[in-house]
C-alpha positions in Angstrom: 9.3 34.7 186.6 12.4 33.6 184.8 15.3 35.9 185.0 17.3 37.1 182.0 20.2 34.8 183.1 17.9 31.8 183.1 16.5 32.7 179.7 20.0 33.0 178.2 20.9 29.7 179.8 17.9 27.9 178.1 18.6 29.5 174.8 22.2 28.5 174.8 21.6 24.7 174.5 19.0 25.3 171.8 21.5 27.5 169.8 24.2 24.7 170.2 21.8 22.1 168.9 20.8 24.2 165.8 24.5 24.9 165.0 25.2 21.2 165.3 22.2 20.3 163.2 23.3 22.8 160.5 26.8 21.2 160.5 25.4 17.8 160.1 23.1 18.9 157.3 26.0 20.6 155.5 27.9 17.3 155.7 24.9 15.4 154.3 24.5 18.0 151.5 28.2 17.8 150.7 28.1 14.0 150.5 25.1 14.1 148.2 26.6 16.7 145.9 29.9 14.8 145.6 28.2 11.5 145.0 25.9 13.2 142.4 28.8 14.4 140.3 30.6 11.0 140.6 27.4 9.2 139.6 26.7 11.6 136.8 30.1 10.6 135.3 29.0 7.0 135.4 25.3 7.7 134.6 25.4 6.0 131.3 26.9 2.8 132.7 24.3 2.9 135.6 21.5 3.3 133.1 22.9 0.5 131.1 22.7 -1.7 134.1 19.0 -0.6 134.7 18.1 -1.5 131.1 19.3 -5.1 131.3 15.9 -6.5 132.4 14.4 -4.7 129.3 17.0 -6.3 127.1 16.4 -9.7 128.7 12.7 -9.3 127.8 13.6 -8.9 124.1 13.2 -5.1 123.9 16.1 -3.5 122.2 14.9 0.0 121.5 14.2 3.0 123.7 13.1 6.4 122.2 12.8 9.9 123.5 10.3 12.3 122.1 11.4 15.5 123.9 14.7 17.1 123.1 15.8 17.3 126.8 14.5 14.0 127.8 17.7 12.0 127.5 19.7 14.6 129.4 17.1 14.7 132.2 17.1 10.9 132.4 20.9 11.0 133.0 20.4 13.7 135.7 17.7 11.5 137.4 19.8 8.4 137.2 22.7 10.2 138.9 20.6 11.7 141.5 18.9 8.3 142.4 22.3 6.6 142.4 23.7 9.4 144.6 20.9 9.1 147.1 21.7 5.4 147.5 25.5 5.9 147.5 25.4 8.7 150.1 22.8 7.1 152.4 25.4 5.5 154.7 27.0 8.9 155.3 23.7 10.6 155.7 22.5 8.0 158.1 25.8 8.3 160.0 25.4 12.0 160.3 21.9 11.8 161.6 23.0 9.1 164.1 25.9 11.3 165.3 23.4 14.2 165.8 20.8 12.1 167.7 23.1 9.7 169.6 24.4 12.2 172.3 20.9 12.8 173.5 20.1 9.0 174.0 20.8 6.8 177.0 23.1 3.8 176.5 20.1 1.4 176.4 18.3 3.5 173.9 21.5 3.6 171.6 21.7 -0.3 171.8 18.0 -0.5 170.9 18.1 1.8 168.0 21.4 0.9 166.4 20.2 -2.5 165.1 17.3 -0.8 163.2 19.7 1.6 161.7 21.9 -1.2 160.5 19.1 -3.3 159.2 17.5 -0.5 157.1 20.1 -0.5 154.2 20.2 -4.3 154.3 16.5 -4.6 154.0 16.2 -1.8 151.3 18.8 -3.4 149.1 17.2 -6.8 149.5 13.8 -5.5 148.3 15.4 -3.5 145.5 17.4 -6.6 144.4 14.2 -8.7 144.4 12.5 -6.1 142.3 15.4 -5.9 139.8 16.1 -9.6 139.4 12.6 -11.1 139.8 9.7 -8.6 139.7 10.8 -6.3 136.9 11.6 -9.1 134.4 8.2 -10.8 135.1 6.3 -7.5 134.7 8.2 -6.7 131.5 7.5 -10.1 130.0 3.8 -9.6 130.8 3.6 -6.0 129.5 5.6 -6.6 126.3 3.5 -9.7 125.5 0.8 -7.4 124.0 3.0 -6.8 121.0 2.1 -8.4 117.7 -0.9 -8.4 115.3 -4.1 -7.0 116.8 -7.0 -6.9 114.4 -4.7 -6.7 111.4 -2.6 -4.0 112.8 1.0 -4.5 114.0 1.3 -3.4 117.6 4.9 -2.6 118.7 6.2 -1.4 122.0 8.4 1.7 121.8 9.0 2.7 125.4 10.3 6.2 126.1 13.5 6.4 128.0 12.0 8.6 130.7 8.9 6.3 131.1 11.1 3.3 131.5 13.3 5.0 134.1 10.1 5.9 136.1 8.9 2.4 135.7 12.0 0.7 137.0 12.5 3.3 139.8 9.0 2.7 141.0 9.7 -1.0 141.3 13.1 -0.5 143.0 12.0 2.1 145.5 8.6 0.5 146.0 10.0 -2.9 146.9 12.9 -1.4 148.8 10.6 0.8 151.1 8.1 -2.2 151.4 10.9 -4.4 152.8 11.4 -1.9 155.6 8.1 -3.1 157.2 9.8 -5.0 160.0 11.9 -2.0 161.0 8.8 0.2 161.1 6.6 -2.2 163.1 9.4 -2.9 165.6 10.1 0.8 166.1 6.4 1.4 166.6 6.3 -1.3 169.3 9.5 0.0 170.9 7.9 3.5 171.0 4.7 2.1 172.7 2.4 3.0 169.7 1.3 -0.6 169.2 1.8 -3.8 171.1 2.5 -7.3 169.8 -0.9 -8.5 170.7 -2.5 -5.7 168.6 -0.3 -6.7 165.7 -1.2 -10.4 166.0 -4.9 -9.5 166.2 -4.5 -7.3 163.1 -2.8 -10.0 161.0 -5.9 -10.4 158.6 -6.0 -6.8 157.9 -2.2 -6.8 157.3 -2.6 -9.5 154.7 -5.4 -7.5 152.9 -3.1 -4.4 153.2 -0.1 -6.3 151.7 -2.2 -7.2 148.6 -3.5 -3.6 148.3 0.0 -2.2 148.4 1.1 -4.8 145.8 -1.8 -3.8 143.6 -0.7 -0.2 143.6 3.0 -0.7 143.2 3.0 -3.5 140.5 1.4 -4.0 137.1 -2.1 -5.7 137.0 -0.7 -9.2 136.4 -1.1 -11.7 139.3 2.4 -12.8 139.3 4.0 -9.4 140.0 1.4 -8.6 142.7 2.2 -12.0 144.5 5.9 -11.3 144.3 5.4 -8.3 146.5 2.4 -9.4 148.6 3.8 -12.7 149.8 7.2 -11.2 151.0 5.2 -8.5 152.8 3.2 -11.1 154.6 6.4 -12.9 155.5 8.0 -9.7 156.7 5.1 -9.0 158.9 5.4 -12.4 160.6 9.2 -11.7 160.9 8.5 -8.5 162.7 6.2 -10.3 165.1 8.9 -12.8 165.8 11.5 -10.1 166.3 9.1 -8.2 168.7 8.6 -11.4 170.7 12.4 -11.8 171.2 12.7 -8.2 172.2 9.9 -8.5 174.7 11.5 -11.5 176.3 14.9 -9.7 176.4 13.2 -6.6 178.1 11.4 -8.9 180.6 14.7 -10.5 181.6 16.4 -7.2 182.0 13.6 -5.9 184.2 13.8 -9.1 186.2 17.5 -8.7 186.8 17.0 -5.0 187.7 14.4 -6.0 190.3 16.5 -8.7 191.7 19.5 -6.3 192.2 
């Protein structure tokens, strides 16, 4: 049986970890709160940036039908912008919490994934903003005009438009993280490269299914997401092939020594 001293010794590291976790979470929360207030001050400018694709599509009016809708839209804009602005600090705090418990080779393996995550997310969001959203808006707004003798006019609500564009930005951003996810799964031993290669056809079907869910029903918007997803899947396979070769060389050197 464990003695009281042994139990106290086992509790001490756990308590230290919980205190450290609380400290890191407080830093993350403070960064998010500060970023929120800063972004709320610039919420109108941020939203004016988000509506540029709508203006480019020829729509110059946005309405709100609920008295608090415009205010809540500004709050949502500030929150979404604060999440993106504070992400580097949050990721750094999580890394600072996890890193002391990792070996040097594990740190070297995980750090590139951590650095690649914001780059891939921003790339996906940029593609959504500059390519996918304008194409989708041109398609959806093309239904305006005379329909059976009745003038059909689009009057998008400000809250609906924000949800629409955020769905695109976050959908494309998260979808572009596919290589990071696959390489982490392979690194953790969940899947192998051979399994991913054999599942390529299912990955293509899955890419088009994801595109069908995240984009409007026009073929152009769906292809704009499905094709990059297929490309990113292949990119992940290439990256895994390189990491496998590197690990094989390191094992060979370790055996030789």
